[in-house]
C-alpha positions as a printed Julia matrix, in Angstrom:
358×3 Matrix{Float64}:
 43.89  32.46   -1.54
 41.32  33.79   -3.89
 41.53  33.12   -7.81
 39.23  30.92   -9.81
 38.66  27.1    -9.78
 41.12  26.71  -12.52
 44.89  27.08  -12.58
 45.58  30.79  -13.64
 48.51  31.74  -15.84
 51.37  33.38  -13.66
 51.64  36.93  -14.0
 53.75  37.53  -17.2
 54.6   41.04  -16.35
 56.49  39.79  -13.26
 58.8   37.52  -15.08
 56.98  34.34  -14.79
 56.58  34.35  -11.02
 58.5   31.12   -9.62
 61.37  31.7   -11.66
 61.48  35.38  -10.85
 61.41  34.85   -7.19
 64.1   32.18   -7.16
 66.3   34.14   -9.58
 65.84  37.74   -8.82
 68.18  39.64   -6.26
 66.64  40.77   -3.17
 65.02  44.63   -3.37
 67.21  46.79   -1.2
 64.23  48.95   -0.27
 62.76  45.85    1.48
 65.57  43.86    2.63
 68.93  46.14    2.91
 70.59  43.22    4.35
 69.27  40.66    1.99
 67.43  38.91    4.64
 63.75  38.22    5.23
 61.99  41.45    6.3
 58.86  42.1     8.14
 56.75  45.09    8.07
 53.37  45.69    9.69
 50.76  47.92   11.66
 48.14  47.35   14.17
 45.38  49.97   14.58
 44.1   50.96   17.84
 40.3   51.4    18.79
 40.41  55.15   18.42
 41.89  55.09   14.98
 39.26  52.44   13.79
 36.61  54.38   15.22
 37.58  57.53   13.44
 37.97  55.73   10.25
 34.65  53.78    9.53
 35.21  53.11    6.26
 38.58  51.28    7.08
 37.98  47.48    7.72
 41.63  46.47    8.02
 42.65  46.74   11.85
 46.0   44.6    11.32
 48.06  44.48    8.26
 51.49  42.65    7.72
 53.79  42.09    4.74
 56.59  39.57    4.82
 59.35  39.8     2.08
 61.07  36.48    1.87
 60.49  32.8     2.53
 56.97  31.19    2.62
 55.51  31.52    6.09
 52.38  29.38    5.41
 54.12  26.28    3.84
 51.08  24.25    2.99
 51.55  20.68    1.46
 50.74  20.96   -2.24
 49.97  18.72   -5.2
 51.93  20.83   -7.7
 55.37  19.56   -8.22
 58.26  21.72   -6.79
 55.78  24.03   -4.98
 56.84  23.19   -1.5
 60.46  23.71   -2.09
 60.17  27.16   -4.23
 57.33  28.52   -1.81
 54.94  28.54   -4.78
 57.44  30.94   -6.44
 56.3   34.11   -4.25
 58.56  36.43   -2.57
 56.02  38.71   -0.79
 53.32  37.87    1.55
 50.56  39.91    2.8
 47.89  39.15    5.79
 45.25  41.47    6.9
 42.69  41.19    9.74
 39.57  42.91    9.33
 37.01  44.2    12.02
 35.33  41.47   13.7
 37.43  38.62   12.15
 38.65  35.83   14.1
 41.95  35.11   11.88
 43.79  37.05    9.12
 43.36  36.59    5.27
 46.59  36.44    3.2
 47.75  36.43   -0.23
 51.22  35.76   -1.86
 52.76  37.39   -4.74
 55.69  38.79   -6.44
 57.31  42.27   -6.19
 59.67  43.89   -8.64
 61.04  47.33   -9.13
 58.57  49.38  -10.93
 60.22  52.59  -12.1
 62.69  55.41  -11.48
 60.65  56.81   -8.62
 61.62  53.84   -6.62
 58.01  52.26   -6.62
 57.95  48.55   -6.24
 55.0   46.61   -8.23
 53.56  43.66   -6.48
 51.43  41.18   -8.38
 49.43  37.92   -8.09
 48.42  35.04  -10.09
 45.7   35.59  -12.63
 47.22  38.9   -13.93
 46.02  40.41  -10.92
 47.67  43.5    -8.69
 48.6   43.33   -5.26
 49.63  46.71   -4.88
 52.61  49.3    -5.05
 55.19  49.73   -2.48
 57.51  52.76   -1.79
 60.06  53.41    0.76
 59.34  56.55    2.82
 63.06  57.4     3.52
 62.76  56.41    7.21
 62.79  52.74    7.33
 59.07  52.25    6.48
 56.99  51.59    3.39
 53.75  52.84    2.03
 51.5   50.06    0.55
 48.93  51.63   -1.89
 46.69  50.74   -4.61
 45.38  47.79   -2.65
 42.56  46.15   -4.65
 39.19  46.14   -2.61
 38.62  42.57   -4.18
 41.84  41.56   -3.04
 40.48  38.18   -1.46
 37.51  37.74   -3.64
 37.32  35.16   -6.69
 38.14  36.96   -9.93
 35.39  34.86  -11.7
 32.73  35.37   -9.02
 33.15  39.13   -8.3
 30.58  40.11  -11.25
 28.08  37.83   -9.79
 27.91  39.36   -6.58
 25.4   41.7    -5.62
 26.38  45.3    -4.79
 25.54  44.79   -0.95
 27.2   41.34   -0.91
 30.37  42.79   -2.71
 30.61  45.57   -0.14
 30.44  42.85    2.64
 33.06  40.8     1.35
 35.47  43.41   -0.12
 37.95  45.64    1.74
 36.76  49.0     2.7
 36.87  52.11    0.77
 39.6   53.5     3.28
 41.7   50.37    3.11
 44.71  51.94    0.93
 47.8   54.1     1.5
 48.99  52.0     4.54
 52.2   52.95    6.34
 53.98  49.68    7.3
 56.79  50.0     9.95
 59.55  47.63   10.19
 58.86  44.76   12.76
 60.73  41.89   14.04
 60.37  38.99   11.76
 58.77  36.84   14.66
 55.87  39.36   14.51
 55.14  38.38   10.83
 55.79  34.71   11.63
 53.25  34.89   14.69
 50.67  36.81   12.38
 50.93  33.95    9.71
 50.72  31.18   12.31
 46.94  32.37   13.03
 46.08  31.33    9.46
 44.8   27.59    9.42
 47.49  25.33    9.25
 47.57  22.09    7.02
 46.21  19.03    8.96
 49.3   16.93    9.73
 47.26  13.93   10.1
 46.42  13.96    6.36
 50.34  12.99    5.6
 52.14  13.68    2.3
 50.28  14.83   -0.91
 48.94  12.34   -3.34
 51.9   13.21   -5.75
 54.22  11.46   -3.14
 51.52   8.71   -1.96
 50.87   7.46   -5.25
 53.64   6.39   -7.48
 53.53   6.84  -11.28
 54.58   3.32  -11.94
 52.69   1.45   -9.24
 49.27   0.33   -9.47
 46.79   1.03   -6.54
 43.17   0.51   -5.61
 40.7    2.61   -3.26
 37.2    2.14   -2.71
 34.26   1.6    -0.55
 31.27  -0.54   -0.27
 27.93   0.66    1.26
 25.68  -1.75    3.25
 22.12  -1.92    3.44
 21.8    0.17    6.69
 23.66   3.19    5.32
 21.64   2.98    2.03
 18.25   3.15    4.06
 19.71   6.21    5.71
 20.7    7.84    2.6
 17.67   7.12    0.08
 19.05   9.85   -2.25
 22.5    8.04   -2.85
 22.49   5.78   -5.8
 25.96   4.45   -5.55
 26.47   1.17   -3.69
 30.07   0.42   -4.38
 33.01   2.63   -5.94
 36.44   2.07   -6.79
 39.26   4.23   -8.13
 42.38   2.42   -9.53
 45.32   2.9   -11.6
 46.4   -0.55  -13.37
 48.76  -1.41  -16.48
 46.23   0.35  -18.81
 46.58   3.6   -17.21
 50.17   3.35  -16.38
 50.96   2.65  -20.01
 48.91   5.62  -20.96
 51.57   7.73  -19.22
 54.47   5.83  -19.96
 55.94   7.82  -22.86
 54.83  11.03  -21.56
 57.32  13.67  -20.39
 55.18  15.66  -18.14
 56.28  15.9   -14.39
 54.0   13.53  -12.29
 51.12  13.9   -11.48
 50.38  16.15  -14.81
 48.21  14.04  -16.9
 47.94  10.93  -14.53
 45.42   8.48  -15.83
 43.2    6.77  -13.23
 39.81   4.9   -13.52
 36.77   5.03  -11.57
 34.23   2.29  -11.36
 30.5    2.75   -9.83
 27.83   0.08   -9.11
 24.57   1.69   -8.47
 21.23   0.51   -6.89
 19.95  -0.41  -10.54
 22.17  -3.47  -10.3
 23.11  -3.7   -14.05
 26.74  -4.17  -13.2
 29.78  -1.73  -12.64
 30.26   1.05  -15.07
 33.84   2.4   -15.39
 35.36   5.71  -16.8
 38.82   6.69  -17.22
 40.15  10.25  -16.18
 42.99  12.35  -16.94
 44.19  14.26  -13.74
 46.23  17.46  -13.2
 47.38  18.92   -9.92
 45.6   22.06   -8.82
 46.33  23.52   -5.41
 45.88  20.81   -2.91
 43.77  18.47   -5.15
 43.78  16.51   -8.39
 41.48  17.64  -11.1
 40.41  14.94  -13.21
 38.59  15.24  -16.41
 36.79  12.25  -18.17
 38.66  10.85  -21.31
 37.18  11.9   -24.76
 34.76   9.37  -26.29
 34.64   8.12  -29.71
 31.08   9.21  -29.86
 31.28  12.86  -31.04
 27.87  13.62  -29.6
 28.81  12.51  -26.08
 29.56  15.72  -23.93
 32.22  13.54  -21.61
 34.59  16.4   -21.34
 32.38  18.33  -19.26
 32.42  15.75  -16.62
 35.13  16.09  -13.81
 35.87  14.68  -10.28
 38.48  16.07   -7.57
 40.81  13.8    -5.62
 42.16  14.98   -2.25
 44.3   13.2     0.27
 42.71  12.05    3.54
 43.7   10.91    6.94
 44.9    7.31    7.45
 46.01   6.93    3.68
 42.44   7.58    2.59
 41.39   9.5    -0.55
 38.43  11.84   -0.92
 36.6   11.8    -4.54
 34.32  14.38   -5.14
 32.08  16.51   -7.38
 30.6   18.93   -4.93
 29.13  21.15   -7.51
 27.34  18.63   -9.48
 27.36  15.18   -8.09
 29.18  12.27   -9.49
 28.29  11.47  -13.13
 26.67   8.24  -13.89
 29.94   7.18  -15.43
 28.47   5.54  -18.61
 28.05   9.04  -19.65
 26.99   8.61  -23.44
 23.98   6.43  -22.38
 23.16   8.04  -18.86
 23.69  11.82  -19.08
 21.66  12.56  -15.98
 23.31  12.98  -12.63
 23.19  10.46   -9.91
 21.33  11.36   -6.72
 21.93  14.28   -4.56
 24.0   12.28   -2.01
 26.47  11.0    -4.62
 28.88  13.97   -4.27
 31.85  12.96   -1.89
 33.1    9.58   -1.27
 35.84   8.55    1.36
 37.83   5.87   -0.45
 40.1    3.59    1.8
 43.12   1.48    0.26
 42.14  -1.89   -0.82
 43.8   -5.07   -2.57
 44.42  -4.68   -6.19
 42.12  -7.53   -6.97
 39.29  -5.45   -5.48
 39.88  -3.24   -8.5
 40.21  -6.14  -10.74
 43.96  -5.9   -11.05
 46.72  -8.5   -11.12
 49.81  -8.28   -8.85
 52.19  -5.82   -9.92
 54.99  -8.58  -10.94
 52.58  -9.94  -13.62
 52.92  -6.68  -15.63
 56.18  -4.9   -14.6
């Protein structure tokens, strides 16, 4: 789903998103019987040929429970379906699979119009029953699937390539069997079951952990731009204590430490981070330094779950910082961006057994 790299505030005009979706009664115009409802349309080749400015060839709207159900790092997201009550999927000319967005729909006026919004205070569109069982979807934004923050940076030609067509609006969506919507959403990339449970379930707030990897000479010879020779991700008694008195739901504010040894061979450098869930990852920001001149707060790493209990640690945009940030503000080599970390004994991270500090 398009948005920004940051967690966006939920749409205030739609009563707070998740709370709205769970508490609001079903809209009778979309769900007369109170059950999940599917609407959609598939355009034939003749229609598409006569409408060259229309990109959307298939369009379906599901009003009801989450049809995508991706494991998510944000607490409560799996049970609540991210708080959405409407899911739209479209397939454009030449695409191999659909795009999709989720949002919240609520009655919008005396004329029976239903307003649908998304995160980041964006509009999904307006719905109105046509009196014959179908609904009309209008005001569909052309930049529906584009990152709101990146749109202004696109050239005109690139925007036209990525955006919906100028004729992609005022769709009449007819009632369809629920299975048709489920089949359409099933074409979307499904979560990799091999990845297992999200980090918030895999890692416990009161239990220490240690993950890491060591690179041998052969690997370093093949990657001359990689400076890291050893890396550790850990959570020990200091980090656990940092969250002991917090009231935030795990893993919001989770403290972790990252330790790195480089080719320079001048010992490991350790840095502590505070993490927050964001989609399917943890976004971790380095702790503030006592040195007011050190711009540590601009340095971040991201954690994601991997197969076989591994964790991916990455900063794909900038490369991993040198961690001793006040004295080494330069980035590490270009190959120091993504690390696959495996579970290790606590002693590998310099931690004692749990019973010594429980």
